[in-house]
C-alpha positions as CSV (number, residue, x, y, z in Angstrom):
1,X,19.9,-124.8,123.7
2,X,17.2,-122.4,122.8
3,X,16.1,-121.8,119.2
4,X,18.4,-118.9,118.6
5,X,21.5,-120.6,120.1
6,X,20.7,-123.8,118.2
7,X,20.5,-121.9,114.9
8,X,23.7,-120.1,115.7
9,X,25.4,-123.4,116.5
10,X,24.2,-124.9,113.3
11,X,25.4,-121.9,111.3
12,X,28.8,-122.2,113.0
13,X,29.0,-126.0,112.2
14,X,28.2,-125.2,108.5
15,X,31.0,-122.7,108.3
16,X,33.4,-125.2,109.9
17,X,32.3,-127.9,107.5
18,X,32.8,-125.7,104.5
19,X,36.2,-124.6,105.8
20,X,37.3,-128.3,106.3
21,X,36.2,-129.2,102.8
22,X,38.0,-126.2,101.4
23,X,41.1,-127.1,103.3
24,X,40.9,-130.6,101.9
25,X,40.6,-129.2,98.3
26,X,43.5,-126.9,98.8
27,X,45.7,-129.7,100.2
28,X,44.7,-132.0,97.4
29,X,45.8,-129.2,95.0
30,X,49.1,-128.9,96.8
31,X,49.5,-132.6,96.5
32,X,49.0,-132.3,92.7
33,X,51.7,-129.6,92.5
34,X,54.1,-131.7,94.5
35,X,53.7,-134.5,92.1
36,X,54.0,-133.1,88.5
37,X,54.0,-135.6,85.7
38,X,57.4,-136.2,84.1
39,X,58.7,-138.6,81.5
40,X,60.0,-140.7,84.4
41,X,56.8,-140.7,86.4
42,X,54.2,-140.9,83.7
43,X,50.8,-139.2,84.1
44,X,47.9,-140.1,86.4
45,X,44.9,-140.9,84.2
46,X,41.4,-142.1,84.5
47,X,42.1,-144.9,82.1
48,X,41.6,-144.7,78.4
49,X,39.0,-144.9,75.9
50,X,40.0,-147.9,73.7
51,X,39.3,-145.8,70.6
52,X,41.7,-143.0,71.6
53,X,45.5,-143.0,71.6
54,X,45.9,-141.5,75.0
55,X,44.3,-141.7,78.4
56,X,42.4,-138.8,79.9
57,X,44.5,-137.0,82.5
58,X,43.0,-136.1,85.9
59,X,42.3,-132.4,85.3
60,X,40.5,-131.0,82.3
61,X,41.9,-129.1,79.4
62,X,44.4,-126.5,80.6
63,X,45.4,-128.1,83.9
64,X,48.8,-129.4,84.8
65,X,49.4,-133.2,84.5
66,X,49.9,-135.1,87.7
67,X,52.4,-138.0,88.2
68,X,51.1,-141.5,87.9
69,X,50.5,-143.1,91.3
70,X,50.1,-139.8,93.1
71,X,46.4,-140.5,93.9
72,X,47.1,-143.7,95.8
73,X,48.9,-142.2,98.8
74,X,46.3,-139.4,99.0
75,X,43.5,-141.9,99.0
76,X,45.3,-143.9,101.7
77,X,45.8,-140.8,103.9
78,X,42.1,-139.9,103.5
79,X,40.9,-143.5,104.0
80,X,39.1,-143.4,100.7
81,X,39.4,-145.4,97.4
82,X,41.9,-144.2,94.8
83,X,39.1,-143.1,92.5
84,X,37.7,-140.8,95.2
85,X,41.2,-139.3,95.7
86,X,41.4,-138.9,91.9
87,X,38.1,-137.0,91.8
88,X,39.2,-134.7,94.6
89,X,42.4,-134.0,92.8
90,X,40.6,-133.4,89.5
91,X,38.1,-131.1,91.1
92,X,40.9,-129.1,92.7
93,X,42.8,-128.8,89.4
94,X,39.7,-127.8,87.5
95,X,38.6,-125.2,90.0
96,X,42.0,-123.5,90.2
97,X,42.9,-123.6,86.5
98,X,39.6,-123.6,84.7
99,X,36.9,-122.2,87.0
100,X,38.5,-119.2,88.8
101,X,35.2,-117.4,89.6
102,X,33.7,-120.5,91.1
103,X,37.0,-121.1,93.0
104,X,37.0,-117.6,94.4
105,X,33.4,-118.1,95.7
106,X,34.4,-121.4,97.3
107,X,37.5,-119.8,98.9
108,X,35.3,-117.2,100.6
109,X,33.0,-120.0,101.8
110,X,30.2,-118.1,100.1
111,X,28.9,-121.3,98.5
112,X,29.0,-124.9,99.7
113,X,32.1,-126.7,98.5
114,X,29.9,-129.4,97.0
115,X,28.4,-126.9,94.5
116,X,31.9,-125.8,93.4
117,X,32.9,-129.4,93.0
118,X,29.8,-130.3,91.1
119,X,30.5,-127.5,88.6
120,X,34.0,-128.8,88.2
121,X,32.7,-132.3,87.6
122,X,30.1,-131.2,85.1
123,X,32.5,-129.1,83.1
124,X,35.4,-131.5,83.2
125,X,35.2,-132.6,79.6
126,X,34.6,-129.2,78.2
127,X,37.4,-127.2,76.6
128,X,39.1,-124.7,78.8
129,X,37.3,-121.9,76.9
130,X,33.9,-123.5,77.3
131,X,34.5,-124.2,81.0
132,X,35.5,-120.6,81.5
133,X,32.4,-119.4,79.8
134,X,30.2,-121.6,82.0
135,X,32.2,-120.3,85.0
136,X,31.6,-116.7,84.2
137,X,27.9,-117.2,83.8
138,X,27.2,-119.6,86.6
139,X,29.5,-118.5,89.4
140,X,27.6,-115.4,90.3
141,X,24.4,-117.5,90.7
142,X,25.8,-120.5,92.5
143,X,24.3,-119.5,95.9
144,X,20.9,-120.0,94.4
145,X,21.4,-122.9,91.9
146,X,20.3,-126.2,93.2
147,X,21.4,-129.7,92.6
148,X,18.7,-130.3,90.0
149,X,20.1,-127.6,87.6
150,X,23.7,-128.7,88.2
151,X,22.8,-132.3,87.6
152,X,20.5,-131.9,84.6
153,X,22.3,-129.0,82.9
154,X,24.1,-131.6,80.7
155,X,27.3,-129.7,80.3
156,X,28.7,-132.5,78.2
157,X,28.0,-131.4,74.7
158,X,25.6,-131.9,71.8
159,X,24.7,-128.2,72.1
160,X,23.1,-128.6,75.5
161,X,25.7,-126.4,77.2
162,X,25.3,-123.7,74.7
163,X,21.5,-123.7,75.1
164,X,21.9,-123.6,78.9
165,X,24.3,-120.7,78.8
166,X,22.1,-118.9,76.3
167,X,19.1,-119.3,78.7
168,X,21.2,-118.0,81.6
169,X,22.4,-115.0,79.6
170,X,18.8,-114.2,78.6
171,X,17.6,-114.4,82.2
172,X,20.5,-112.2,83.3
173,X,19.7,-109.6,80.7
174,X,16.0,-109.7,81.7
175,X,17.0,-109.3,85.4
176,X,15.3,-112.6,86.3
177,X,18.2,-114.2,88.1
């Protein structure tokens, strides 16, 4: 292949990869919907903090609870550990229910799926309102945001998230992003 054909083939391969990852997320979400938590099934959790009365469910605040033992067959089907299946399910739940702007960009393949999933993972412990705020500010810029910002943004509290969002808002208002 010549340079132009090679670049076109690489671009096509990237689109196919993004589509496959999106398909996997969508199917994981459907798996969650097919397995709602009930009093009989219990709830799939990450395991509890010994200082809390309840375990943390798969999805963040505002997501539907998933039946206990739903992640195991998904992991088996994918050939991955249960915790990997749980992460896929949690990311899908968080994107659909808590990060709609990021989810829309992922669905159009406008951004790599890993970026959408990273936002879901970094905002997982935030309240639904706080996650929504990060989503509204960050989603329009996700095509330019690299792994360093996503990994060091420290979305987990102690005021770091608020400072990051404040910086992003100032940059937006100044036209620097």
